[in-house]
C-alpha positions in Angstrom: 81.3 114.1 115.2 79.7 116.1 112.5 75.9 116.6 112.8 75.6 117.9 109.3 73.2 115.8 107.2 74.7 113.8 104.3 73.0 114.0 101.0 73.4 111.3 98.3 76.1 113.1 96.4 78.1 113.6 99.6 77.6 109.9 100.5 79.1 108.9 97.1 82.1 111.2 97.6 82.7 109.7 101.1 82.6 106.2 99.8 84.9 107.1 97.0 87.5 108.3 99.5 87.2 106.2 102.6 86.1 103.1 100.7 86.6 101.8 97.1 83.4 103.4 95.9 79.7 102.5 96.5 78.0 99.3 95.6 74.4 99.7 94.6 72.4 100.9 97.6 75.4 101.7 99.8 75.4 105.4 99.3 71.7 105.6 100.0 72.3 103.6 103.2 75.1 106.0 104.3 72.9 109.1 103.6 70.1 107.5 105.6 72.0 106.4 108.7 74.8 109.0 108.8 78.5 108.9 108.8 78.9 108.2 112.5 77.0 104.9 112.2 79.0 104.0 109.1 82.3 104.6 110.9 81.2 102.7 114.0 80.4 99.7 111.8 83.6 99.9 109.7 85.9 100.2 112.8 84.2 97.3 114.5 84.5 94.8 111.6 87.0 92.0 112.1 90.2 91.8 110.1 89.0 88.6 108.4 85.5 88.1 106.9 84.4 84.5 106.5 82.5 85.2 103.2 85.6 86.9 101.7 87.9 84.2 102.9 85.6 81.6 101.3 85.9 83.4 98.0 89.6 83.6 98.4 89.9 79.8 99.0 87.7 79.3 95.9 90.0 81.2 93.6 91.7 79.0 91.0 94.9 80.5 89.6 96.6 79.1 86.5 100.2 78.0 86.6 102.1 76.6 83.6 105.7 75.7 83.1 108.1 73.0 81.9 110.0 71.6 84.9 113.1 71.0 82.8 114.4 70.1 79.3 112.4 67.2 77.9 110.1 67.1 80.8 106.3 67.3 80.7 104.7 70.7 80.9 102.8 71.4 84.1 99.5 73.2 83.3 96.9 73.4 86.0 94.8 75.7 88.2 95.5 76.0 91.9 93.9 77.7 94.8 96.1 80.3 96.6 97.9 77.6 98.7 101.1 79.6 99.3 99.1 82.2 101.3 98.2 79.5 103.8 101.8 78.2 104.0 104.3 79.0 106.8 106.9 81.7 106.2 109.5 78.9 106.2 107.7 77.1 103.3 107.5 80.3 101.3 111.1 81.3 102.1 112.4 78.3 100.3 110.8 79.7 97.1 112.8 82.9 97.5 116.2 81.4 98.1 118.5 80.8 95.2 120.8 78.0 96.1 122.6 75.7 93.8 121.2 72.6 95.3 117.6 73.8 95.1 116.1 74.0 91.6 112.7 75.6 91.6 110.9 76.8 88.5 110.3 80.6 88.2 106.5 80.2 88.1 106.6 78.5 91.5 108.9 81.1 92.9 106.6 83.9 91.8 103.5 82.2 93.3 103.3 84.0 96.7 103.5 87.4 95.0 101.0 86.5 92.3 98.5 84.9 94.8 98.7 87.9 97.2 98.1 90.3 94.4 95.0 88.6 93.2 93.7 88.1 96.7 94.3 91.8 97.5 92.3 92.9 94.4 89.5 90.6 95.5 89.5 92.0 99.1 89.5 95.6 97.8 86.3 94.9 95.9 84.5 92.4 98.1 85.3 93.2 101.7 82.6 94.9 103.8 85.5 96.3 105.9 86.3 98.9 103.2 88.0 101.4 105.6 90.3 98.7 106.8 91.2 97.9 103.2 91.9 101.5 102.6 94.2 101.6 105.6 96.0 98.4 104.5 96.6 100.0 101.1 97.9 103.2 102.9 100.4 101.2 105.1 101.6 99.1 102.2 102.5 102.3 100.4 104.0 103.8 103.6 106.1 100.7 104.4 106.8 99.9 100.8 108.7 96.8 99.7 109.1 95.8 96.0 109.0 92.2 95.0 111.6 92.8 92.2 114.3 93.7 94.7 115.0 90.1 95.8 113.3 86.7 95.5 113.2 86.6 99.3 111.2 89.8 99.4 108.7 88.4 97.0 108.4 85.2 99.0 107.9 87.1 102.2 105.1 89.4 100.9 102.2 87.4 102.4 103.9 87.7 105.8 104.4 91.4 105.3 100.8 91.8 104.3 99.6 89.8 107.4 101.6 92.1 109.7 100.1 95.3 108.1 96.6 93.9 108.2 96.9 92.9 111.9 97.9 96.5 112.9 96.3 98.6 110.2 93.9 100.3 112.6 95.8 99.6 115.8 98.9 101.0 117.6 101.4 102.7 115.3 104.2 101.7 117.7 103.2 98.1 117.3 102.9 98.4 113.6 106.4 100.1 113.5 108.0 97.1 115.2 106.0 94.7 113.1 107.6 96.4 110.1 111.1 96.6 111.7 111.0 92.8 112.2 109.3 92.0 108.8 111.6 89.7 106.8 110.5 91.4 103.6 111.5 94.8 105.0 114.8 93.6 106.5 115.9 92.1 103.1 114.5 94.9 101.0 116.5 97.6 103.0 119.4 95.4 103.8 119.2 95.3 107.6 119.4 91.5 107.7 123.2 91.9 107.0 123.8 94.9 109.5 126.5 94.0 112.0 128.4 95.6 114.8 131.4 97.5 113.4 129.7 97.7 109.9 126.1 98.8 110.4 124.1 99.2 107.3 122.3 102.6 107.3 119.8 101.9 104.5 116.9 100.8 106.7 117.7 103.3 109.5 117.6 106.2 107.1 114.3 105.2 105.5 112.9 104.5 109.0 113.5 108.1 109.9 112.9 109.8 106.6 110.0 107.7 105.2 108.4 105.7 108.0 108.4 108.2 111.0 109.8 111.7 111.3 109.6 112.6 107.6 112.0 114.4 105.3 110.9 117.8 106.6 112.3 116.9 110.0 115.9 116.3 108.6 118.6 118.9 109.3 121.5 117.7 107.2 123.4 120.9 107.7 123.6 120.4 111.5 126.8 118.9 112.8 125.0 117.3 115.7 121.7 117.1 117.6 122.9 120.0 119.8 122.7 122.3 116.8 118.9 121.9 116.2 116.0 123.6 118.0 114.4 121.8 121.0 110.8 120.9 121.8 109.4 122.2 125.0 110.3 119.0 126.8 113.9 119.2 125.7 113.9 116.7 122.8 115.4 117.7 119.5 112.7 118.9 117.1 114.6 117.5 114.1 117.0 114.7 113.3 120.5 114.8 111.9 122.8 112.3 110.2 124.2 111.2 113.6 120.8 110.0 114.5 120.6 107.9 111.4 124.0 106.4 112.3 123.0 105.7 115.9 119.7 104.1 114.8 121.6 101.8 112.5 123.9 100.8 115.3 120.9 100.2 117.6 119.3 97.9 115.0 122.4 95.8 114.3 121.6 92.1 114.8 118.0 92.5 113.7 118.1 89.9 111.0 116.4 87.0 109.2 117.1 83.4 109.8 118.5 82.0 106.6 121.1 79.4 107.5 123.9 81.9 108.5 126.6 80.8 110.8 126.9 83.2 113.7 129.4 82.0 116.3 131.6 79.5 114.4 129.7 76.5 115.8 126.1 77.3 115.2 123.9 78.5 112.4 120.5 80.0 112.2 117.7 77.8 110.7 116.4 78.4 107.2 113.0 79.6 108.3 113.0 83.1 106.8 111.6 84.4 110.2 112.9 87.4 112.1 116.0 86.6 114.2 117.8 88.7 116.7 121.5 87.7 116.9 123.2 89.1 120.0 126.6 88.4 118.5 125.9 90.7 115.7 124.6 93.6 117.8 126.7 96.6 118.7 126.1 96.7 122.5 127.9 100.0 123.4 126.4 103.3 124.4 124.4 105.3 121.9 122.9 108.7 121.7 119.7 109.0 119.7 117.4 112.0 119.4 118.8 113.5 122.6 118.5 110.2 124.6 121.4 108.2 126.0 121.0 104.5 125.4 122.9 102.6 128.2 125.5 100.1 127.1 125.0 96.3 127.3 121.2 96.7 127.5 118.9 93.6 127.2 118.2 91.9 123.9 116.7 94.3 121.3 116.4 97.1 123.9 118.4 99.6 121.9 116.4 99.1 118.7 113.1 99.2 120.7 114.2 102.5 122.4 114.7 103.9 118.9 111.3 102.8 117.8 109.7 104.2 121.0 111.3 107.6 120.5 110.3 107.8 116.8 106.7 106.7 117.4 106.2 109.3 120.2 107.8 112.2 118.4 105.6 115.1 117.3 107.2 115.2 113.8 106.0 111.6 113.3 102.5 112.6 114.2 102.6 115.6 111.8 104.1 113.6 109.0 101.7 110.6 109.3 98.6 112.7 109.9 99.4 114.9 106.8 99.7 111.8 104.7 96.6 110.2 106.1 94.6 113.4 105.5 95.8 113.6 101.9 95.0 109.9 101.4 91.5 109.9 102.9 90.3 113.5 102.2 92.1 114.7 99.1 94.4 117.5 97.9 95.4 119.8 99.3 95.3 118.2 102.8 93.3 120.6 105.0 95.3 122.2 107.8 92.4 121.9 110.3 92.0 118.2 109.6 95.7 117.6 110.0 95.7 119.4 113.4 92.6 117.5 114.6 94.2 114.2 113.5 97.5 115.1 115.3 95.7 115.8 118.5 93.9 112.4 118.3 97.2 110.7 117.4 99.0 112.2 120.4 96.2 111.6 122.8 96.1 107.9 121.7 99.8 107.1 122.0 100.2 103.6 123.4 96.6 102.7 122.8 95.7 99.6 120.6 93.3 101.7 118.6 95.4 104.7 118.0 95.2 104.6 114.2 91.4 104.0 114.3 90.9 107.1 116.6 93.1 109.2 114.3 91.1 108.1 111.2 87.8 108.8 113.0 89.1 112.3 113.8 89.9 112.9 110.2 86.6 111.6 108.8 84.3 113.3 111.3 85.3 116.9 110.5 83.6 119.2 108.0 86.3 118.6 105.4 84.8 115.2 104.4 81.8 117.1 103.1 83.9 119.4 100.9 83.5 118.6 97.2 86.5 120.7 96.3 88.9 118.2 97.9 89.8 115.3 95.6 92.6 113.4 94.0 93.1 111.3 90.9 92.1 107.7 91.4 95.1 105.3 91.0 94.6 102.3 88.7 93.7 99.8 91.5 91.3 102.3 93.0 89.5 103.0 89.8 89.3 99.3 88.9 87.8 98.4 92.3 85.4 101.3 92.1 84.2 100.1 88.7 83.7 96.5 90.0 81.7 97.8 93.0 79.6 100.3 91.0 78.5 97.7 88.4 78.1 95.0 91.1 80.4 92.7 89.0 80.7 89.2 90.5 84.5 89.7 90.4 87.1 87.1 89.8 90.6 88.7 89.5 93.0 87.2 87.0 96.6 87.5 85.8 95.5 89.5 82.7 94.1 92.2 85.0 97.4 92.6 86.8 99.1 93.3 83.5 96.5 95.9 82.6 97.0 97.6 86.0 100.8 97.7 85.4 100.3 99.3 82.0 98.1 101.9 83.7 100.9 102.7 86.1 100.3 100.5 89.2 101.8 97.1 89.5 100.8 96.0 93.0 103.7 95.4 95.4 106.0 96.4 92.5 106.9 100.1 93.1 110.8 99.8 93.1 111.9 102.8 95.4 111.1 102.7 99.1 108.9 105.9 99.0 105.8 103.9 97.9 103.3 104.1 95.1 102.7 107.8 94.4 99.4 109.6 95.1 100.4 112.3 92.7 98.4 112.1 89.5 101.4 112.4 87.1 102.3 108.7 86.8 98.8 107.8 85.8 97.9 110.6 83.4 100.5 110.2 80.6 99.2 109.2 77.2 100.3 105.5 77.5 99.0 105.1 81.1 95.7 106.8 80.4 95.1 104.8 77.3 95.8 101.6 79.3 93.4 102.8 82.0 90.6 103.3 79.4 91.3 99.9 77.9 91.2 98.3 81.4 87.9 99.9 82.3 86.2 99.0 79.0 87.6 95.5 79.3 86.1 95.2 82.8 82.8 96.5 81.7 82.6 94.0 78.8 84.0 91.1 80.8 86.8 91.0 78.1 89.2 89.0 80.4 86.7 86.9 82.2 86.6 88.8 85.4 82.8 88.8 85.6 79.7 90.3 84.0 77.5 92.9 85.6 74.0 91.6 86.3 72.5 95.0 85.5 73.1 94.7 81.7 70.3 92.1 81.2 67.8 94.4 83.1 68.8 97.4 80.9 69.0 95.7 77.5 66.6 97.1 74.9 65.7 100.1 77.1 66.1 103.6 75.5 69.7 104.7 75.5 68.9 107.7 77.6 67.6 105.4 80.3 70.5 103.0 80.0 73.2 105.7 80.2 71.4 107.4 83.1 71.2 104.2 85.1 74.8 103.3 84.5 76.0 106.8 85.4 73.9 106.8 88.5 75.4 103.5 89.6 78.9 104.8 89.0 78.7 108.4 90.2 75.4 109.0 92.0 73.7 112.4 91.3 77.0 113.6 89.8 76.4 111.2 86.9 73.7 113.2 85.2 76.0 115.2 83.0 78.0 112.1 82.1 74.8 110.2 81.2 73.7 113.1 78.9 77.1 113.2 77.2 77.4 109.4 76.7 73.9 109.1 75.3 74.5 112.1 73.0 77.7 110.7 71.6 76.1 107.2 71.2 73.2 108.7 69.2 75.5 110.9 67.1 77.5 107.8 66.1 74.3 106.2 64.8 74.3 103.5 67.4 71.2 101.5 68.3 68.6 103.6 70.3 67.8 100.5 72.3 71.1 98.9 73.1 71.5 95.1 73.2 73.2 93.5 76.3 76.7 93.7 74.7 76.1 97.4 73.8 74.9 98.1 77.4 78.3 96.8 78.5 80.1 99.1 76.0 78.1 102.1 77.3 79.1 101.1 80.9 82.8 101.2 79.7 82.2 104.7 78.3 80.7 105.9 81.6 83.6 104.4 83.6 86.0 106.3 81.3 84.4 109.6 82.0 86.7 112.2 83.7 84.3 112.4 86.6 85.0 108.8 87.5 88.7 109.3 87.5 88.8 111.3 90.6 87.7 110.6 94.2 
């Protein structure tokens, strides 16, 4: 671990990258106790925090619709009840069958509730590093609710699987995703059968989830035509490996009432189901490994996942992505190498991801102010809430504002996940929406909560107000922002001693500063 002291500016940068920004006093605490103690605490925190769960249960989310022509309009506020339901109860909302008539607002409820709860967790959880990793894995194992009503209904189950393994074993996470109903429907593996395997999931499994696009050798006719690792395994994968993986994963499906042997049918639970009658049992050859014919149930698919999780290309691909996500651009080569070593040493351990993250964050790169990346809309929103200590209640209007700014949670259509690249968020329309969202948050324009700091700052000199707001938001780096904001305010002839509503406006100006848009 690094022994270098952490000053206040560095503490703010660390909390902007490994967390969702600093709440008042958190950067000071990190600078005082050091990064090692912060990491120890973060990695020891449980997946569920009672205080956060109590706030989740207290959310009241509006729902309004007319059940049918001439029927009374339903208009009420409900807690997030679908998140506490079983997968089977939610699955019913995603199925479109002639005999089941369900209003669209009810069908959309699991997605909507999960989105609002996720925004609350990002801002309120003490386990900020776990929240960061949950976000990372949702991007990495992306599913989009628009693809299918059954995907939307299965999002809470998909989220539960990710949160359970976010800091654990990648191999366990990989199988949790391979058996996720949302993933199986999104990438069509639920219909993959012997004789007609669907390659969609298999290709993304290799290209996006494990080995990475750089490990693909499409020009090779077979695995014999690619270089070998020192232990004899192929260093890269070819199209034949995709085909064999697809064959290995036939029969990995979702129980949705399908008939499977002429006399029996699966239940309509929306749960993962392995159907032996749909599996291709014959010999396969994947990444240089022969898979014996007529192996036990799911053995071929698990052998594929084993090979992928243990391959050096997977370590390199994942550690490069994690480095970019947690440290910034460009991902430092030394940090990637250190993370790869930790990843490989920890294969099979139930804290593999946690050890890898620790290796990334305890190197000198975390202290480098030159490494940064543009904050995505959810990130900048959460950082604003935390900086101003807003007693945050997420709502549907905020989801729309995030979408306009370029990030609709759980709604990135292609399987490559919400981009880290700045381009989708810096166009004129998206950036204008970002400014509007931040100003709206600062002013409590949509009823998400009002910062308690405004009352304390009201009627103070504008220089004092802007300096305090900028310090809350940016730490020592806020001094130039405070000077600019106060100068523009004075030049516009605004009140030298702002009223509470004007303090809120000044907060919106600070949050819109370029310095707050990067982490």
